[in-house]
ROSE-4610 file (N, C-alpha, C; in Angstrom, 1 decimal, always signed):
// ROSE-4610
residu = [M/M/M/H/H/H/V/V/V/A/A/A/G/G/G/Y/Y/Y/K/K/K/Y/Y/Y/N/N/N/E/E/E/I/I/I/A/A/A/D/D/D/K/K/K/M/M/M/N/N/N/L/L/L/P/P/P/L/L/L/G/G/G/T/T/T/V/V/V/K/K/K/S/S/S/R/R/R/I/I/I/F/F/F/F/F/F/A/A/A/R/R/R/K/K/K/R/R/R/L/L/L/Q/Q/Q/E/E/E/R/R/R/F/F/F/A/A/A/D/D/D/Y/Y/Y/V/V/V]
num = [1/1/1/2/2/2/3/3/3/4/4/4/5/5/5/6/6/6/7/7/7/8/8/8/9/9/9/10/10/10/11/11/11/12/12/12/13/13/13/14/14/14/15/15/15/16/16/16/17/17/17/18/18/18/19/19/19/20/20/20/21/21/21/22/22/22/23/23/23/24/24/24/25/25/25/26/26/26/27/27/27/28/28/28/29/29/29/30/30/30/31/31/31/32/32/32/33/33/33/34/34/34/35/35/35/36/36/36/37/37/37/38/38/38/39/39/39/40/40/40/41/41/41]
x = [+10.0/+10.8/+10.4/+9.2/+8.7/+9.3/+9.4/+10.0/+11.5/+12.1/+13.5/+13.8/+12.8/+13.0/+12.7/+12.3/+12.1/+10.8/+10.7/+9.6/+8.6/+7.3/+6.3/+6.7/+7.1/+7.5/+8.7/+9.6/+10.8/+10.3/+9.4/+8.9/+8.2/+7.3/+6.5/+7.4/+8.5/+9.4/+10.2/+10.7/+11.5/+10.6/+9.4/+8.5/+7.7/+7.8/+7.0/+5.5/+5.1/+3.7/+3.2/+1.9/+1.3/+1.5/+1.6/+1.8/+0.6/-0.6/-1.8/-1.8/-1.3/-1.2/-0.3/+0.9/+1.8/+1.2/+0.6/+0.0/-1.1/-1.9/-3.0/-2.5/-1.5/-1.0/-0.3/+0.4/+1.0/-0.1/-1.1/-2.2/-2.9/-3.2/-3.9/-3.0/-1.8/-0.8/-0.7/-0.6/-0.5/-1.8/-2.9/-4.2/-4.3/-3.8/-3.8/-2.9/-1.8/-0.8/-1.4/-2.1/-2.7/-3.8/-4.6/-5.6/-5.0/-4.0/-3.4/-2.7/-2.1/-1.4/-2.1/-3.4/-4.1/-4.0/-3.9/-3.8/-2.5/-1.5/-0.1/+0.1/-1.0/-0.8/-1.0]
y = [+9.1/+10.3/+11.3/+11.3/+12.3/+11.9/+10.6/+10.1/+10.4/+10.5/+10.8/+12.3/+13.1/+14.5/+15.4/+14.9/+15.7/+16.5/+17.7/+18.5/+18.1/+18.4/+18.0/+18.5/+19.7/+20.2/+19.5/+19.1/+18.4/+17.0/+16.4/+15.1/+15.2/+16.2/+16.4/+16.7/+17.5/+17.7/+16.5/+15.7/+14.5/+13.4/+13.3/+12.2/+12.7/+13.9/+14.5/+14.4/+14.7/+14.7/+16.0/+16.3/+17.5/+17.5/+18.7/+18.9/+18.3/+18.5/+18.0/+16.5/+15.8/+14.4/+13.8/+14.5/+14.1/+14.3/+15.4/+15.6/+14.6/+14.4/+13.4/+12.0/+11.5/+10.2/+10.1/+11.1/+11.0/+11.0/+11.9/+11.9/+10.6/+9.9/+8.6/+7.5/+7.6/+6.6/+6.7/+7.9/+8.2/+7.7/+7.9/+7.5/+6.0/+5.3/+3.8/+3.3/+3.9/+3.4/+3.6/+4.8/+5.0/+4.0/+3.6/+2.7/+1.3/+0.9/-0.4/-0.6/+0.5/+0.3/+1.0/+1.1/+1.8/+1.0/-0.3/-1.1/-1.0/-0.4/-0.3/+1.0/+1.9/+3.2/+3.0]
z = [+5.5/+5.4/+6.5/+6.8/+7.9/+9.2/+9.5/+10.7/+10.7/+9.6/+9.5/+9.6/+9.7/+10.0/+8.8/+7.7/+6.5/+6.7/+6.2/+6.2/+5.1/+5.3/+4.3/+2.9/+2.8/+1.4/+0.8/+1.6/+1.2/+0.6/+1.3/+0.9/-0.4/-0.5/-1.7/-2.9/-2.7/-3.8/-4.2/-3.3/-3.6/-4.2/-3.8/-4.3/-5.5/-5.8/-6.9/-6.7/-5.5/-5.2/-4.7/-4.8/-4.2/-2.7/-2.1/-0.7/+0.1/-0.4/+0.2/+0.3/-0.7/-0.7/+0.3/+0.5/+1.5/+2.9/+3.1/+4.4/+4.7/+3.7/+3.9/+4.2/+3.5/+3.7/+5.1/+5.5/+6.8/+7.9/+7.7/+8.7/+8.8/+7.7/+7.8/+8.3/+8.0/+8.5/+10.0/+10.5/+11.9/+12.6/+12.0/+12.6/+12.7/+11.6/+11.6/+12.7/+12.9/+13.9/+15.3/+15.5/+16.8/+17.1/+16.1/+16.3/+16.6/+15.8/+15.9/+17.3/+17.8/+19.1/+20.2/+20.2/+21.2/+22.5/+22.4/+23.7/+24.4/+23.8/+24.4/+25.1/+25.1/+25.8/+27.3]
């Protein structure tokens, strides 16, 4: 949803999750992607 342009608070409301959880999950997902694709930079 973040990639589709939704704001953190919109995602939290729609998924019924705390805002901090949404931010944390996006942060760690972005970190994993950066590690996985580090060779492509």
